[in-house]
C-alpha angles and dihedrals in degrees: 000000000000121000114248119218132011119320115232127252119280121243091257092050091051091051090050090046093055093043092052093045090051088049090059103258118145119244092248092058091045091051090051092052092048090048091239135115121259087246090060095057098037095080090054091052094042094050091069099028093253093302119118112246119246115255110260120244138163119272119251091242096060122105121258120238090253091053091049090054090055092054095053 
């Protein structure tokens, strides 16, 4: 079955989007480079208020994989 609507941006495209925005390019130019419309990248920018999200990482209080093996 065919997908309806626009697919989202890939992880690599989102990284490039935020790097270019931080470098001072306008959203229209970024959309042109990514071969998308401005309307396709606007929701990504609006979701975080135009500020690049922080890279996710595990908290310092979580168990390590080795510790989890010991508990099972």
